NUMIMAR-148350 format. One line per field, with one value per residue (C-alpha): y, x, z; residue number from 1; chain. Coordinates in steps of 0.25 Angstrom, whole numbers. Each point is the difference from the previous one (the first is absolute). Layout:
BEGIN
yy <- (Y,...)
xx <- (X,...)
zz <- (Z,...)
num <- (NUM,...)
cadena <- (A,...)
END
This chain:
BEGIN
yy <- (110,-10,3,0,-11,10,6,-13,-2,-10,-6,-1,-7,2,-11,-8,5,-8,-2,5,6,-8,9,-4,9,-13,-3,-13,-9,3,1,-10,-9,1,-3,-13,-6,2,-6,-12,-1,-1,-13,7,-5,3,-3,-13,-16,-4,14,0,13,2,-3,11,2,-1,-8,-16,-7,6,-13,-6,11,-2,-16,0,-3,-3,-14,7,-1,8,-9,2,5,14,6,14,5,13,5,10,3,8,8,-3,14,7,-9,4,-9,-5,-4,-15,-3,7,-7,-14,2,4,-13,-8,7,-5,-6,-5,-15,-8,1,14,-3,7,-2,-8,3,-12,-1,-10,-9,3,1,10,11,9,15,5,-7,2,15,0,-8,11,12,1,-1,12,-4,-10,-6,-1,-9,-3,-13,-1,-14,-2,-11,1,-7,-12,-1,-12,7,14,0,-12,8,12,-7,-7,14,6,-13,4,13,-3,-8,11,10,-9,3,-6,9,4,3,-2,0,0,-5,8,-5,12,4,-5,-2,-9,7,-2,11,-3,9,-3,5,8,-8,-12,-12,-13,0,11,14,-6,12,10,8,-8,7,-4,2,9,-9,-12,8,5,-12,-11,-3,-1,-10,-9,2,-3,-13,-5,3,-7,-12,-2,3,-3,9,8,-6,7,0,6,11,4,1,8,10,0,5,10,6,7,4,14,-1,-1,-14,-8,3,15,-2,-7,10,11,-8,-1,15,8,15,-4,-8,-14,-8,-14,-5,-1,-15,-5,-15,1,2,-4,10,10,-2,1,13,6,-3,7,12,1,-1,11,8,0,5,11,-4,-4,6,-9,5,-13,-13,-4,13,6,13,-2,12,5,-2,-15,-6,10,0,-16,0,9,-7,-11,6,6,-14,-5,11,-2,-15,3,11,-10,-11,10,5,-14,4,13,11,12,10,-3,11,-5,12,-2,14,4,15,-1,-6,-14,-6,-13,-15,-10,-9,-7,2,-6,4,5,-2,-13,2,15,-1,9,-2,5,1,-1,10,0,14,9,7,-14,-2,-10,4,-6,6,-3,1,6,-10,-7,3,-13,-6,-7,13,2,-11,-5,8,12,14,8,15,1,14,3,3,15,2,9,-5,7,-1,9,11,0,3,11,6,1,5,16,7,-12,-8,-11,-1,-12,10,8,-13,-6,14,-1,-14,3,11,-10,-9,-12,-10,-4,12,-6,-12,8,8,-12,-4,13,0,-13,5,10,-8,-8,14,4,-12,2,15,6,7,3,-1,11,-4,-10,3,9,-2,11,-4,4,9,-11,-12,-7,-1,-5,-10,-6,-1,-6,-11,-1,-3,-10,-8,2,-1,-1,-1,-11,1,-11,5,-12,-15,-3,-3,9,-11,-3,15,-1,-6,3,6,10,13,-6,7,0,9,9,3,2,10,9,-8,-3,0,0,-14,-6,-6,-12,-11,1,15,-6,-11,10,8,-13,-4,16,-2,-14,7,11,-11,-6,12,3,-14,3,14,9,5,5,-1,13,-2,-3,5,-7,9,-6,1,11,-4,-13,-4,2,-8,-11,-1,0,-11,-8,3,-4,-13,-2,2,-10,-11,4,1,-15,-5,7,2,13,11,9,16,8,13,13,11,7,-10,-5,-15,-8,-13,-12,-2,-13,-2,7,-4,3,4,6,14,-2,-5,1,-3,-6,6,-9,10,-11,2,-3,5,12,0,11,4,-7,7,-5,7,-9,-14,1,0,-14,-4,14,10,12,11,6,12,-1,11,-3,-9,4,-5,6,-12,1,-10,-5,2,15,8,5,12)
xx <- (122,2,-6,8,-5,-2,-11,-8,-14,1,-12,0,-13,-3,-2,-15,-9,-5,-15,-9,-13,-12,-10,-5,9,7,14,3,12,14,6,11,-10,-9,13,5,-14,1,13,-6,-11,9,7,13,7,10,15,5,-1,-13,-5,-1,0,14,3,4,16,-1,-5,-3,-10,4,1,-11,-10,4,-3,-12,-14,7,-9,-13,-12,-13,-6,10,-6,1,7,0,13,0,14,6,14,2,12,-1,6,-9,-13,2,4,-14,-3,5,-7,-15,1,4,-11,-11,2,-2,-12,-14,-9,8,0,-11,-8,2,12,12,11,12,13,9,14,7,3,-11,-16,1,11,6,-3,8,12,-2,-1,12,8,-2,2,14,-6,0,-13,-12,-8,-15,-9,-15,-1,-14,-3,-11,-10,10,-13,3,13,0,13,2,12,7,-3,6,13,2,0,10,9,-1,3,12,6,-3,6,12,-1,-8,-11,-5,-16,-12,-14,-14,-12,-13,-13,-9,-2,-6,14,9,14,13,8,14,11,15,12,9,12,7,0,9,6,6,4,-6,-3,-2,-11,-9,-2,-11,0,-12,-4,-1,-8,-9,0,7,-7,-14,5,5,-12,-9,9,-3,-13,-3,7,-8,-14,3,-2,-14,-10,-6,-15,9,6,-13,-8,10,1,-16,-1,10,-10,-8,9,0,16,12,1,10,-10,2,16,-2,-7,9,12,-6,-4,6,0,-14,-6,-2,-2,-6,5,13,-1,-11,3,-2,-15,-3,10,-6,-15,5,7,-12,-10,8,2,-15,-1,11,-8,-12,9,5,14,0,-6,-4,6,-6,-1,14,6,-1,6,5,-1,13,-4,-6,11,0,-15,-3,11,-7,-14,7,6,-14,-7,10,-3,-14,0,9,-10,-12,7,3,-12,-7,-13,-3,-4,9,3,14,11,11,9,15,3,-8,-5,-6,1,-5,-3,-6,3,10,-9,11,16,9,11,-4,14,4,15,3,-7,-11,-12,-15,-11,-15,-5,-16,0,-9,-5,-9,11,10,13,12,13,14,10,14,12,4,-11,-1,-13,2,-1,-15,-8,-14,-11,8,-4,10,0,5,5,2,15,1,-12,1,-3,-10,9,10,-12,-4,15,1,-14,5,13,2,12,7,-3,-8,-3,-7,-7,-6,-5,-5,-9,-5,-5,-5,-9,-4,-6,10,-2,14,9,13,0,-3,12,9,-3,5,12,4,-1,8,11,0,1,12,8,0,2,-13,-1,7,-3,3,-5,-10,-13,6,5,3,-7,3,-10,-1,-1,-12,9,12,-8,-6,15,4,-11,3,15,-3,-10,2,-16,-12,1,-7,-2,-4,-11,-3,4,-13,-13,-12,-6,12,1,-14,4,16,4,10,-2,-5,-3,-14,3,8,-12,-10,11,2,6,-14,0,-14,-5,-7,-15,3,12,11,-5,-12,7,9,-12,-4,13,0,-14,5,13,-7,-9,13,6,-13,3,13,-3,8,-14,-14,-14,-7,-14,4,14,12,11,14,9,12,12,-6,12,10,-8,-2,15,5,-9,5,15,-1,-7,11,11,-6,1,14,5,-5,7,13,1,4,-7,-9,2,-11,5,-4,-4,13,9,12,1,13,3,2,-11,-4,-13,-13,-14,-13,-11,-14,6,11,13,11,14,6,12,9,7,7,-9,-14,-6,-8,-10,1,-8,6,6,5,14,3,-2,14,5,-5,9,7,0,-10,-7,-14,-7,-15,-11,-13,-1,11,15,14,11,13,9,12,7,-1,6,-11,4)
zz <- (-255,11,13,14,9,11,-9,-2,8,10,6,16,4,15,10,-2,10,10,-6,-11,2,-5,-1,16,7,5,-3,-8,3,0,-13,2,5,-13,-8,9,-2,-15,-1,8,-8,-12,5,3,12,10,-3,9,-1,-7,-1,15,9,4,14,11,3,14,12,2,-9,-13,-8,8,-4,-15,0,10,-7,-13,1,3,-9,-1,9,12,13,3,12,5,8,6,5,8,4,13,6,14,5,-9,5,15,12,2,-15,1,12,-5,-12,6,10,-10,-9,12,5,5,-11,-12,1,-6,14,2,11,1,-12,5,-8,-5,-6,-9,12,10,1,11,-3,11,-7,13,-5,-13,2,9,-11,-10,9,-8,-13,-10,-6,-1,-10,2,-11,-1,-8,-5,-8,-9,6,12,8,-7,5,11,5,-1,10,-8,-13,7,4,-13,-7,10,-2,-14,1,9,-12,-9,9,4,15,13,2,13,0,7,-5,4,-8,-2,-2,3,-14,-14,-3,10,0,8,6,-2,9,-6,6,-7,3,-8,8,-3,-14,-9,8,14,8,-11,-3,-8,-14,-9,-15,-3,-12,10,9,-12,-8,6,13,-7,-9,9,9,-13,-4,15,0,-14,5,13,-6,-15,-11,-2,-8,-13,8,13,-10,-7,14,6,-13,1,14,-4,-10,9,11,4,3,-9,-6,-8,-12,2,0,-14,-5,5,-5,-15,0,-10,3,9,-12,1,-12,2,-13,3,4,-9,5,14,-2,15,6,-9,4,15,-3,-9,12,10,-10,0,15,1,-11,11,10,-10,1,-16,-13,-11,-13,-8,2,0,6,14,6,15,9,5,13,-1,8,12,0,1,11,9,-3,5,13,1,0,11,9,-1,2,12,5,-1,8,11,2,0,-7,8,-9,-1,-11,-5,-1,-9,-1,1,2,14,0,14,15,1,14,2,3,-8,-8,-6,-5,-9,-11,-11,-7,7,-6,5,13,-3,9,1,9,-3,12,4,2,9,-12,-3,-12,-2,-5,-7,5,-6,10,-2,-3,13,9,10,-1,13,7,-5,6,-7,7,5,-2,-8,-6,-14,-3,-16,-5,0,9,12,14,9,12,-8,-4,15,4,-12,6,15,-4,4,-5,-4,13,5,14,7,9,-11,-7,14,2,-15,3,12,-5,-12,12,-3,9,1,-5,7,-8,-13,3,2,-13,-6,8,-5,-14,2,8,-14,-7,9,-3,-15,2,-3,13,13,14,7,14,6,-7,-10,-15,-10,-12,-14,-8,-11,10,-8,-13,8,7,-12,-6,14,-3,-14,3,10,-6,-16,-2,9,15,8,14,9,10,7,-1,5,-7,4,7,9,2,7,13,-1,13,-7,-8,-12,-14,3,12,-9,-8,11,6,-12,-11,-6,-14,-9,1,-12,4,-10,0,10,6,4,7,7,5,6,7,6,5,7,5,7,7,5,5,8,5,4,7,-11,-6,5,-6,0,-7,-14,1,5,7,0,11,1,-6,-5,-9,10,11,-10,-4,14,4,-10,2,15,-4,-11,10,9,-11,-3,14,2,-14,3,15,-2,7,-6,2,-6,-7,5,-10,-4,7,-8,-3,-3,-3,-10,-10,2,-8,-5,6,-9,9,-4,3,-9,-1,12,2,12,7,9,9,9,11,-7,-12,-6,-11,-10,-13,-11,-13,-13,3,12,-7,-6,14,6,11,1,10,-3,8,-1,7,-1,1,-1,-12,-7,2,-3,-4,3,-6,7,13,4,10,11,10)
num <- (1,2,3,4,5,6,7,8,9,10,11,12,13,14,15,16,17,18,19,20,21,22,23,24,25,26,27,28,29,30,31,32,33,34,35,36,37,38,39,40,41,42,43,44,45,46,47,48,49,50,51,52,53,54,55,56,57,58,59,60,61,62,63,64,65,66,67,68,69,70,71,72,73,74,75,76,77,78,79,80,81,82,83,84,85,86,87,88,89,90,91,92,93,94,95,96,97,98,99,100,101,102,103,104,105,106,107,108,109,110,111,112,113,114,115,116,117,118,119,120,121,122,123,124,125,126,127,128,129,130,131,132,133,134,135,136,137,138,139,140,141,142,143,144,145,146,147,148,149,150,151,152,153,154,155,156,157,158,159,160,161,162,163,164,165,166,167,168,169,170,171,172,173,174,175,176,177,178,179,180,181,182,183,184,185,186,187,188,189,190,191,192,193,194,195,196,197,198,199,200,201,202,203,204,205,206,207,208,209,210,211,212,213,214,215,216,217,218,219,220,221,222,223,224,225,226,227,228,229,230,231,232,233,234,235,236,237,238,239,240,241,242,243,244,245,246,247,248,249,250,251,252,253,254,255,256,257,258,259,260,261,262,263,264,265,266,267,268,269,270,271,272,273,274,275,276,277,278,279,280,281,282,283,284,285,286,287,288,289,290,291,292,293,294,295,296,297,298,299,300,301,302,303,304,305,306,307,308,309,310,311,312,313,314,315,316,317,318,319,320,321,322,323,324,325,326,327,328,329,330,331,332,333,334,335,336,337,338,339,340,341,342,343,344,345,346,347,348,349,350,351,352,353,354,355,356,357,358,359,360,361,362,363,364,365,366,367,368,369,370,371,372,373,374,375,376,377,378,379,380,381,382,383,384,385,386,387,388,389,390,391,392,393,394,395,396,397,398,399,400,401,402,403,404,405,406,407,408,409,410,411,412,413,414,415,416,417,418,419,420,421,422,423,424,425,426,427,428,429,430,431,432,433,434,435,436,437,438,439,440,441,442,443,444,445,446,447,448,449,450,451,452,453,454,455,456,457,458,459,460,461,462,463,464,465,466,467,468,469,470,471,472,473,474,475,476,477,478,479,480,481,482,483,484,485,486,487,488,489,490,491,492,493,494,495,496,497,498,499,500,501,502,503,504,505,506,507,508,509,510,511,512,513,514,515,516,517,518,519,520,521,522,523,524,525,526,527,528,529,530,531,532,533,534,535,536,537,538,539,540,541,542,543,544,545,546,547,548,549,550,551,552,553,554,555,556,557,558,559,560,561,562,563,564,565,566,567,568,569,570,571,572,573,574,575,576,577,578,579,580,581,582,583,584,585,586,587,588,589,590,591,592,593,594,595,596,597,598,599,600,601,602,603,604,605,606,607,608,609,610,611,612,613,614,615,616,617,618,619,620,621,622,623,624,625,626,627,628,629,630,631,632,633,634,635,636,637,638,639,640,641,642,643,644,645,646,647,648,649,650,651)
cadena <- (A,A,A,A,A,A,A,A,A,A,A,A,A,A,A,A,A,A,A,A,A,A,A,A,A,A,A,A,A,A,A,A,A,A,A,A,A,A,A,A,A,A,A,A,A,A,A,A,A,A,A,A,A,A,A,A,A,A,A,A,A,A,A,A,A,A,A,A,A,A,A,A,A,A,A,A,A,A,A,A,A,A,A,A,A,A,A,A,A,A,A,A,A,A,A,A,A,A,A,A,A,A,A,A,A,A,A,A,A,A,A,A,A,A,A,A,A,A,A,A,A,A,A,A,A,A,A,A,A,A,A,A,A,A,A,A,A,A,A,A,A,A,A,A,A,A,A,A,A,A,A,A,A,A,A,A,A,A,A,A,A,A,A,A,A,A,A,A,A,A,A,A,A,A,A,A,A,A,A,A,A,A,A,A,A,A,A,A,A,A,A,A,A,A,A,A,A,A,A,A,A,A,A,A,A,A,A,A,A,A,A,A,A,A,A,A,A,A,A,A,A,A,A,A,A,A,A,A,A,A,A,A,A,A,A,A,A,A,A,A,A,A,A,A,A,A,A,A,A,A,A,A,A,A,A,A,A,A,A,A,A,A,A,A,A,A,A,A,A,A,A,A,A,A,A,A,A,A,A,A,A,A,A,A,A,A,A,A,A,A,A,A,A,A,A,A,A,A,A,A,A,A,A,A,A,A,A,A,A,A,A,A,A,A,A,A,A,A,A,A,A,A,A,A,A,A,A,A,A,A,A,A,A,A,A,A,A,A,A,A,A,A,A,A,A,A,A,A,A,A,A,A,A,A,A,A,A,A,A,A,A,A,A,A,A,A,A,A,A,A,A,A,A,A,A,A,A,A,A,A,A,A,A,A,A,A,A,A,A,A,A,A,A,A,A,A,A,A,A,A,A,A,A,A,A,A,A,A,A,A,A,A,A,A,A,A,A,A,A,A,A,A,A,A,A,A,A,A,A,A,A,A,A,A,A,A,A,A,A,A,A,A,A,A,A,A,A,A,A,A,A,A,A,A,A,A,A,A,A,A,A,A,A,A,A,A,A,A,A,A,A,A,A,A,A,A,A,A,A,A,A,A,A,A,A,A,A,A,A,A,A,A,A,A,A,A,A,A,A,A,A,A,A,A,A,A,A,A,A,A,A,A,A,A,A,A,A,A,A,A,A,A,A,A,A,A,A,A,A,A,A,A,A,A,A,A,A,A,A,A,A,A,A,A,A,A,A,A,A,A,A,A,A,A,A,A,A,A,A,A,A,A,A,A,A,A,A,A,A,A,A,A,A,A,A,A,A,A,A,A,A,A,A,A,A,A,A,A,A,A,A,A,A,A,A,A,A,A,A,A,A,A,A,A,A,A,A,A,A,A,A,A,A,A,A,A,A,A,A,A,A,A,A,A,A,A,A,A,A,A,A,A,A,A,A,A,A,A,A,A,A,A,A,A,A,A,A,A,A,A,A)
END
């Protein structure tokens, strides 16, 4: 009897899972990746001319991407190009200027001097003019070009100009770019910033859209062709010596990438290419090294099983090695315990021993902080942090992501029935014997004003704020939203040696008055102890402290006195420079005027307000920097300031 079609059994296989268990609890490669590997090993090729990879369907350079590098042999010079496409509106108003300032920073030339930007037709490019030309652009391209054996190039600038000219030919338009050569690493490289707007030629004035294939492969092939022409092909000895160096390296190498390409379901078969015995011996030596690192397992003499995490582990080991080299270079032989945790769990206070970019393409910086705990910390900064605002030798506090601040805990502890009162806090601090309670309260008032602007707290009257029951969690959420990572606060732009004889209220003075942290008897902690003793001696000479036997008694309101003295001297200097009259600001008085500039003093950073008759010096806050040249107002109470942005009506 014939069966009906709808009664037939139908197989409906599910989608392949993303990984297969290997018995070790780790997931292997994605199923599709394994299939594509096997197809590649079988000799199958993608459709297209000559079996080449099909070109992308949009953007300039589609044809050049398929033709570039066809004449290159195994002996061609290798070039690494890192590319980044930046949408300027999303990157922020200062992204371009920050990046341009970074690539032209100090210490990047052969002799350690400041870098000099250049262009297609000039050796001294004007970065401000370049930034101005690109203000209307939708996007921007940033490249890092690193040529193998770049140190042997007689003219790296000439090489870069020729490379960009070939790119212009491939993209059929004139390119507007600037570049800076960096010689401060083991591999000399060039930073190139390219405007995202087409110049003379096809589509002049339109957005410059580069084909993905050209970005991924075409550029590198063109650079390789050019470097091979300039330096000649690599000899067999150079190739062999380079491969031998890779055998012992604790990082991801080209030998490892070859093993990953040859692996079939994480199994490497060394009998696949029996004719290339020299290459097989190198791979075998690398496998033996990886076996000692417990990243591969030997099945037999010709078959090895790769760990699913081998690639990630080797990449992390290479990054760790780079971090260790940076820290050792920063400490200059000083003995410290090194802390490499990229995700901090505790507060770190110390001096900036080194700074730089962990990722030069994305402008993500790092600090090496010589801590008062006697240890050196590697701190990975949030993307976009301006390293120019963090001077070498300066004192910083690094707060971990999501970590609560002591000032927030104090506010929560002082608040009664949902209200924080400065009067209550002053009474408590005096009972605890704080030598300068007014300054300590001012710190809390500044924090409350920052939280008020974000809507976390509400100011009810002078010295009174309404505080929510969950202020700690809301304050942490406020910080996380603002910084998207750890928070770095500059406590002093002066080194501790400079602070000893400074006239203002320094970080050392804050340590003596009430912000003291536990200092290690070793390392930078010991240096701070010595600086504190010297600072006390200076204050005694200035009549701001008194020795009573083995004790030193500080003058009342020490910080306010030091700050006022420094502001008076700074006012005289600015008055002499500008011809305007310095009008000191009394406590609680309102200041209004045009924000002209900021002044960095030992007591902190201050803003100069020009009211037409004279000028006032007011504590600076980051919120006012966007109003440079505009009318603003401020009310100062103690060490705290409340800013009003824009012209406001008075009574």
